[in-house]
C-alpha positions in Angstrom: -6.6 -16.0 1.7 -5.9 -13.5 4.0 -3.7 -16.1 6.2 -1.7 -16.6 3.1 -1.4 -12.7 2.5 -0.2 -12.1 6.0 2.2 -15.2 6.0 3.7 -13.7 2.8 4.2 -10.3 4.3 5.7 -11.7 7.6 8.1 -13.9 5.6 8.8 -10.5 3.7 9.8 -8.6 7.0 11.9 -11.4 8.4 14.0 -11.6 5.2 14.2 -7.7 5.1 15.3 -7.3 8.4 18.0 -10.1 8.4 19.4 -8.7 5.4 21.9 -6.0 3.7 21.7 -2.3 4.0 20.0 0.8 4.3 16.5 1.4 5.8 13.9 3.9 5.4 10.5 4.8 7.1 7.8 6.7 5.1 4.4 8.3 5.4 2.1 9.6 2.9 1.6 13.3 4.0 -1.4 14.0 1.6 -3.3 11.0 2.9 -4.0 12.8 6.2 -5.8 15.3 4.7 -8.3 12.6 3.1 -8.4 10.4 6.2 -5.7 7.8 5.0 -3.2 7.3 7.5 -0.2 5.0 6.2 3.3 4.0 7.1 5.7 2.1 4.9 9.1 0.3 5.9 11.8 0.0 3.3 15.2 -2.3 3.7 17.7 -2.9 1.1 18.4 -6.4 0.3 21.4 -6.2 -2.1 23.5 -3.3 -3.8 20.3 -2.5 -6.2 17.1 -3.7 -4.6 14.9 -3.6 -1.7 11.8 -4.7 -0.2 8.9 -2.6 1.3 6.1 -3.3 3.4 3.5 -1.2 5.1 -0.1 -0.7 6.5 -2.8 1.8 6.2 -5.8 2.7 7.7 -8.7 5.0 6.1 -12.0 6.4 7.3 -14.1 8.2 4.3 -17.5 9.8 4.1 -18.7 11.6 1.2 -22.5 12.1 1.3 -24.8 9.0 2.0 -21.5 6.8 1.4 -18.8 5.9 4.0 -16.1 3.5 4.3 -13.4 2.5 6.9 -10.7 0.1 6.3 -7.4 -1.2 6.6 -4.9 -2.5 4.2 -1.3 -4.2 4.4 1.2 -4.3 1.3 4.3 -5.8 0.3 6.7 -5.0 -3.0 10.1 -5.4 -4.3 12.0 -2.2 -5.5 14.9 -2.5 -8.1 16.7 0.6 -8.3 19.0 1.5 -11.2 21.9 3.1 -9.5 21.8 2.2 -5.6 19.5 0.5 -3.3 16.8 3.0 -1.7 18.1 6.1 -3.7 17.4 7.3 -7.2 15.1 5.8 -10.0 13.2 2.4 -9.3 10.7 0.2 -10.6 8.0 -1.4 -8.0 5.7 -4.2 -8.5 3.5 -4.7 -5.5 0.9 -6.7 -3.8 -2.0 -5.5 -1.5 -4.7 -6.5 0.8 -7.7 -4.6 2.0 -10.4 -5.0 4.1 -13.4 -2.7 4.1 -16.5 -1.7 6.2 -18.8 0.3 4.2 -22.0 2.1 4.8 -23.9 2.1 1.4 -26.4 4.6 2.2 -27.5 6.2 5.7 -30.9 6.4 4.8 -31.8 2.8 5.1 -28.8 1.7 7.0 -27.1 -0.8 4.6 -23.9 -1.7 5.6 -21.3 -4.5 4.6 -17.8 -5.7 4.6 -15.6 -7.0 1.6 -11.9 -7.4 0.8 -9.9 -6.7 -2.1 -6.6 -8.2 -3.2 -4.7 -5.9 -5.4 -1.4 -6.1 -7.8 0.5 -2.9 -9.2 3.5 -1.8 -10.3 5.0 1.8 -10.4 8.1 3.7 -11.8 9.5 6.4 -9.4 12.6 8.3 -8.0 13.5 8.5 -4.2 15.8 11.5 -3.1 17.5 11.2 0.2 19.4 14.3 1.6 22.7 14.1 3.2 20.7 14.2 6.4 18.9 11.4 5.8 15.4 13.3 5.1 13.8 11.7 1.9 11.3 12.2 -0.8 9.6 9.3 -2.6 7.7 9.9 -5.8 6.1 7.5 -8.0 3.6 6.9 -10.8 2.0 3.4 -11.8 -0.9 1.4 -12.5 -2.8 -0.9 -10.1 -5.8 -3.3 -10.3 -8.0 -5.0 -7.5 -10.0 -8.0 -7.4 -13.1 -8.2 -4.8 -11.8 -11.5 -3.0 -14.8 -11.8 -0.5 -17.8 -9.8 0.6 -21.0 -10.4 2.9 -24.8 -10.4 2.0 -25.2 -7.1 2.0 -23.5 -6.7 -1.3 -25.5 -8.2 -4.4 -22.5 -9.4 -6.4 -19.4 -9.9 -4.3 -16.8 -10.7 -7.5 -17.4 -7.3 -8.7 -17.1 -5.6 -5.7 -14.2 -3.3 -5.6 -12.8 -5.0 -9.0 -11.0 -2.5 -11.0 -7.9 -0.6 -12.1 -6.5 2.8 -11.9 -3.6 5.1 -11.7 -1.5 4.8 -8.7 0.5 7.8 -7.5 3.4 8.0 -4.9 4.4 11.1 -2.5 6.1 9.9 0.6 8.2 11.9 3.0 10.2 9.9 5.5 13.9 9.4 7.0 16.5 6.9 5.7 19.1 5.4 8.1 
């Protein structure tokens, strides 16, 4: 499954770099406060659309629970006015791999992965100097696709939906 996701993302990157228009690089600054480090690349592919690919690494510890992982994502953005600028709709796909310590008391640890699908609406502001602010709000749903023996039911692990919020800063060129 992971090979298919990586192949899809690589195809999206190749298509994006061989195509049309403006580009942007972005980070989510609020994630740094929480232990989530991410980087996104967006490339215009037509007058009103773009593709975005990204990666993130996270490391959270809350009481006896801790998780570390990485994820990759890709999506298509349709802009209502001009590619990479203004209001947009953004369906996306992501894959996460997690290594989790369920309890530090009995040293229970395990690994699992999720496949997610989501959609957002948003607005991307770009200044004359190229500085950008990306704001978005939407919904995403994740399904647990694999887990090791440390977890009782791998099908339910990580499955669920919730609100997605985007606040990113970056540079367009």
